[in-house]
Residue frames relative to the residue before (quaternion, step in Angstrom):
aa qw qx qy qz dx dy dz
X 1.0000 0.0000 0.0000 0.0000 0.00 0.00 0.00
X 0.0767 -0.7712 0.6286 0.0647 3.62 -0.94 0.81
X 0.0103 -0.8140 0.5805 -0.0183 3.45 -0.88 0.96
X 0.1097 -0.8094 0.5628 0.1269 3.61 -0.81 0.72
X 0.4448 -0.6912 0.4958 0.2804 3.66 -1.05 0.65
X 0.7802 -0.3614 0.2207 0.4605 3.57 -1.12 0.07
X 0.7746 0.2833 -0.2307 0.5162 3.71 0.72 -0.77
X 0.6267 0.6226 -0.3608 0.2990 3.59 1.13 -0.23
X 0.1101 -0.7781 0.6167 0.0461 3.57 -1.15 0.48
X 0.1204 -0.8068 0.5782 0.0168 3.63 -1.00 0.72
X 0.1667 -0.7201 0.6610 0.1294 3.54 -1.14 0.70
X 0.0875 -0.7817 0.6173 -0.0161 3.56 -0.69 1.22
X 0.0343 -0.7951 0.6054 0.0095 3.62 -0.61 1.23
X 0.2084 -0.7998 0.5476 0.1304 3.61 -0.66 0.99
X 0.6887 -0.4636 0.3525 0.4318 3.54 -1.28 0.26
X 0.6864 0.3961 -0.2962 0.5331 3.63 -0.60 0.99
X 0.5296 -0.6579 0.3943 0.3623 3.56 1.20 -0.12
X 0.4821 0.6347 -0.5252 0.2983 3.79 0.88 0.14
X 0.2201 -0.7932 0.5618 0.0824 3.54 -0.96 0.99
X 0.0504 -0.7807 0.6204 0.0558 3.58 -1.02 0.65
X 0.1875 -0.7706 0.6040 0.0795 3.63 -0.58 1.16
X 0.1490 -0.8313 0.5349 0.0238 3.54 -0.30 1.23
X 0.3206 -0.8056 0.4713 0.1615 3.52 -0.57 1.14
X 0.7343 -0.4303 0.3019 0.4296 3.59 -1.22 0.06
X 0.8352 0.1934 -0.1078 0.5034 3.55 -1.09 0.56
X 0.4880 0.6411 -0.4082 0.4292 3.62 1.02 0.83
X 0.1318 -0.7567 0.6389 0.0427 3.51 -1.30 0.75
X 0.0712 0.7890 -0.6102 0.0105 3.57 -0.82 0.99
X 0.1525 -0.7056 0.6739 0.1573 3.60 -1.19 0.55
X 0.1669 -0.7929 0.5848 0.0387 3.49 -1.06 1.04
X 0.0258 0.8044 -0.5914 0.0506 3.54 -1.04 0.85
X 0.1561 -0.7833 0.5972 0.0742 3.40 -1.05 0.85
X 0.0066 -0.7827 0.6198 0.0560 3.67 -0.93 0.71
X 0.3020 -0.7632 0.5593 0.1163 3.52 -0.94 1.02
X 0.0552 0.7936 -0.6044 0.0420 3.59 -0.69 0.96
X 0.4263 -0.6803 0.5527 0.2234 3.55 -1.25 0.63
X 0.0360 0.7789 -0.6231 0.0617 3.50 -0.75 1.02
X 0.7955 -0.0806 0.0058 0.6005 3.52 -0.25 1.43
X 0.7590 -0.2839 0.2119 0.5464 3.70 -0.83 -0.92
X 0.7002 0.5097 -0.2652 0.4238 3.69 1.00 -0.24
X 0.3316 -0.7259 0.5611 0.2196 3.52 -1.18 0.56
X 0.2406 -0.7569 0.6015 0.0860 3.47 -1.01 1.16
X 0.2223 -0.7420 0.6270 0.0831 3.64 -0.96 0.85
X 0.0874 -0.7616 0.6408 0.0418 3.67 -0.27 1.15
X 0.1451 -0.7549 0.6396 0.0016 3.53 -0.93 1.16
X 0.0514 -0.7855 0.6135 -0.0627 3.51 -0.94 1.24
X 0.0626 -0.7540 0.6537 0.0140 3.49 -0.87 0.96
X 0.1855 -0.7456 0.6270 0.1284 3.41 -1.15 0.85
X 0.1816 -0.8495 0.4948 0.0252 3.60 -0.54 1.15
X 0.0874 0.7106 -0.6974 0.0331 3.51 -1.23 0.83
X 0.6982 0.3331 -0.2911 0.5629 3.57 -0.16 1.30
X 0.6341 -0.5564 0.4151 0.3407 3.57 -1.20 -0.71
X 0.1144 0.7713 -0.6259 0.0156 3.59 -1.10 0.59
X 0.2815 -0.6861 0.6519 0.1582 3.44 -1.53 0.46
X 0.0762 -0.8350 0.5443 0.0261 3.54 -0.71 1.07
X 0.1305 -0.7200 0.6789 0.0601 3.52 -1.17 0.73
X 0.0129 0.8208 -0.5636 0.0925 3.56 -0.22 1.47
X 0.3195 -0.7139 0.5903 0.1994 3.50 -0.95 1.06
X 0.5121 -0.6629 0.4545 0.3030 3.63 -1.04 0.71
X 0.2706 0.7342 -0.5785 0.2305 3.54 -0.51 1.02
X 0.3807 -0.7619 0.4940 0.1748 3.55 -0.41 1.55
X 0.6706 0.4920 -0.3407 0.4383 3.69 1.00 -0.64
X 0.7722 0.2574 -0.2048 0.5437 3.68 1.15 0.08
X 0.0101 -0.8293 0.5581 -0.0273 3.55 0.47 1.14
X 0.2320 -0.7694 0.5890 0.0859 3.60 -1.14 0.73
X 0.0005 0.7545 -0.6563 -0.0100 3.56 -1.05 0.73
X 0.1356 -0.7360 0.6542 0.1092 3.53 -1.00 0.88
X 0.1837 -0.7879 0.5874 0.0214 3.49 -1.05 1.10
X 0.0495 -0.7383 0.6682 0.0768 3.50 -1.13 0.78
X 0.6670 -0.5070 0.2727 0.4730 3.60 -1.10 0.18
X 0.8020 0.2662 -0.2205 0.4872 3.70 1.11 0.00
X 0.7868 0.2366 -0.1922 0.5367 3.57 1.15 0.17
X 0.2713 -0.7030 0.6314 0.1829 3.46 -1.45 0.23
X 0.1424 -0.7745 0.6102 0.0872 3.62 -0.79 1.06
X 0.1610 -0.7777 0.6024 0.0799 3.66 -0.60 1.09
X 0.1982 -0.8061 0.5571 -0.0230 3.50 -0.86 1.17
X 0.0516 -0.7677 0.6296 0.1077 3.73 -0.84 0.62
X 0.7387 -0.3071 0.2373 0.5510 3.70 0.66 -0.89
X 0.4024 0.7097 -0.4619 0.3479 3.51 -0.17 1.31
X 0.3665 -0.6515 0.5943 0.2968 3.53 -1.36 -0.12
X 0.2279 0.7615 -0.5943 0.1220 3.64 -0.97 0.90
X 0.3983 -0.6703 0.5823 0.2302 3.43 -1.53 0.02
X 0.0158 -0.7719 0.6355 -0.0018 3.62 -0.91 0.84
X 0.0299 0.7603 -0.6445 0.0754 3.42 -1.14 0.91
X 0.0322 -0.7195 0.6931 0.0296 3.46 -1.32 0.86
X 0.1064 0.7873 -0.5670 0.2176 3.33 -0.44 1.58
X 0.8578 -0.0397 -0.0224 0.5120 3.62 -0.61 1.01
X 0.7732 -0.3782 0.2001 0.4681 3.48 1.01 0.99
X 0.7310 0.4071 -0.2271 0.4984 3.59 1.24 -0.23
X 0.2799 -0.7432 0.5967 0.1147 3.49 -1.04 1.02
X 0.0440 -0.7824 0.6206 -0.0281 3.52 -0.69 1.17
X 0.0468 -0.7594 0.6489 -0.0111 3.67 -1.08 1.02
X 0.0248 -0.7564 0.6536 0.0012 3.45 -1.19 0.96
X 0.2588 -0.7849 0.5473 0.1320 3.60 -0.81 0.95
X 0.2708 -0.7892 0.5415 0.1030 3.51 -0.74 1.10
X 0.7418 -0.0778 0.0670 0.6627 3.50 1.07 -1.01
X 0.7870 0.3070 -0.2782 0.4572 3.65 -1.23 0.65
X 0.5325 -0.5936 0.5068 0.3274 3.51 -1.29 -0.79
X 0.0906 -0.7673 0.6348 0.0080 3.46 -1.07 0.91
X 0.2592 -0.7345 0.6163 0.1160 3.42 -1.27 0.81
X 0.0541 -0.7664 0.6388 0.0402 3.72 -0.84 0.94
X 0.0418 -0.7882 0.6138 -0.0157 3.58 -0.96 0.93
X 0.4325 -0.6904 0.5356 0.2225 3.51 -0.98 1.06
X 0.4360 -0.6948 0.5229 0.2319 3.49 -0.90 1.09
X 0.6471 0.5855 -0.2411 0.4247 3.62 1.27 -0.86
X 0.8318 0.1639 -0.0419 0.5287 3.43 0.84 -1.24
X 0.4548 -0.7235 0.4254 0.2980 3.60 1.31 0.06
X 0.5147 0.6263 -0.4281 0.3995 3.70 1.34 0.03
X 0.2299 -0.7981 0.5521 0.0727 3.49 -1.15 0.98
X 0.1383 -0.7554 0.6292 0.1197 3.50 -1.31 0.18
X 0.1825 -0.7392 0.6119 0.2142 3.65 -0.91 0.57
X 0.1967 -0.7793 0.5891 0.0833 3.40 -1.16 0.90
X 0.2235 -0.7706 0.5851 0.1178 3.56 -0.64 1.11
X 0.7600 -0.3334 0.3064 0.4663 3.53 -1.43 0.03
X 0.8467 0.1726 -0.1823 0.4691 3.65 -1.03 1.01
X 0.6463 0.4963 -0.3446 0.4661 3.63 1.12 0.22
X 0.0646 -0.7669 0.6353 0.0640 3.53 -1.28 0.26
X 0.0500 -0.7616 0.6454 0.0294 3.56 -1.37 0.33
X 0.2505 -0.7440 0.6007 0.1512 3.52 -1.46 0.05
X 0.1963 -0.6839 0.6771 0.1878 3.31 -1.52 0.30
X 0.2986 -0.8075 0.4852 0.1529 3.53 -0.55 1.28
X 0.7967 -0.3139 0.2397 0.4575 3.54 -1.31 0.00
X 0.7263 0.4342 -0.2523 0.4694 3.59 0.85 -1.06
X 0.6252 -0.5431 0.3945 0.3983 3.66 1.15 -0.09
X 0.5138 0.6632 -0.4301 0.3334 3.65 1.17 -0.25
X 0.2964 -0.7259 0.5886 0.1971 3.73 -0.90 0.89
X 0.3568 -0.7437 0.5437 0.1550 3.56 -0.63 1.28
X 0.5128 -0.6186 0.4656 0.3708 3.82 -1.03 0.54
X 0.5900 -0.6000 0.3855 0.3786 3.48 -1.06 0.53
X 0.0506 -0.7844 0.6160 0.0517 3.50 -1.24 0.54
X 0.7510 -0.3788 0.3001 0.4499 3.58 -1.27 -0.01
X 0.5053 -0.6351 0.4880 0.3212 3.64 -0.92 0.69
X 0.2367 -0.7901 0.5519 0.1231 3.41 -0.98 1.00
X 0.5088 -0.6697 0.4620 0.2815 3.61 -0.72 0.90
X 0.5384 0.6209 -0.4028 0.4028 3.60 1.21 -0.47
X 0.5644 0.6213 -0.3672 0.4008 3.60 1.11 -0.44
X 0.6887 0.4963 -0.2692 0.4548 3.43 1.19 -0.89
X 0.3861 0.7173 -0.5082 0.2796 3.68 1.17 -0.05
X 0.8300 0.2005 -0.2270 0.4683 3.62 -1.10 0.96
X 0.6381 0.5219 -0.3503 0.4447 3.68 1.26 0.31
X 0.2369 0.7879 -0.5291 0.2079 3.51 1.06 0.66
X 0.6619 0.4917 -0.3324 0.4579 3.57 1.13 -0.72
X 0.4959 0.6733 -0.4455 0.3199 3.78 1.09 0.05
X 0.5927 -0.6336 0.3214 0.3793 3.48 1.49 0.12
X 0.7850 0.2302 -0.2001 0.5393 3.67 1.23 -0.05
X 0.2346 -0.7646 0.5842 0.1380 3.50 -0.72 0.93
X 0.5009 -0.6730 0.4948 0.2265 3.44 -1.00 1.13
X 0.3977 -0.6451 0.5538 0.3449 3.61 -1.03 0.51
X 0.6564 -0.4671 0.3932 0.4431 3.49 -1.41 0.20
X 0.6384 0.5182 -0.3612 0.4397 3.65 0.77 -0.72
X 0.6675 0.4755 -0.3016 0.4871 3.64 0.84 -0.88
X 0.6660 0.4955 -0.3281 0.4508 3.57 0.76 -0.72
X 0.6842 0.4688 -0.2687 0.4899 3.57 1.05 -0.70
X 0.4776 -0.6634 0.4388 0.3732 3.50 1.18 -0.55
X 0.1728 -0.7857 0.5798 0.1293 3.48 -1.11 0.58
X 0.6143 -0.5435 0.3976 0.4112 3.62 -1.03 0.57
X 0.0113 -0.7724 0.6348 -0.0144 3.54 -1.01 0.97
X 0.4199 -0.6486 0.5685 0.2826 3.48 -1.27 0.31
X 0.1736 -0.8062 0.5619 0.0644 3.51 -0.67 1.20
């Protein structure tokens, strides 16, 4: 388990170059399971999240990653995105690539392409995709890239 205090921030780099930028006041539990599929080994990576993180994941079918909150599962292939679980709500915003979010309660899913975000509320309802909010990037200045004012404000996208 990794836990940050209110002023604390951590960068977690996994084998293969996947980076997780963990925001203040966050707790994650990390688990890997190795399974044999045909002639190859698959390493399933699971993170349980309470708080906020920014992930930069390299596409690798041999190392799939899932992020779980108490009410949602975020499936990742290779992308950059922000996930947070705060006050019973899971929010996900995609910076690059494609992310899938599924409600544990209703089993409904939403795919989030670049520049979009969605939420799973306390009741487990998956909200429709909307424009990415720069507010999700709060606390991630240490990730090495500063968002432009235009990116932080959001740009018009076609949903």
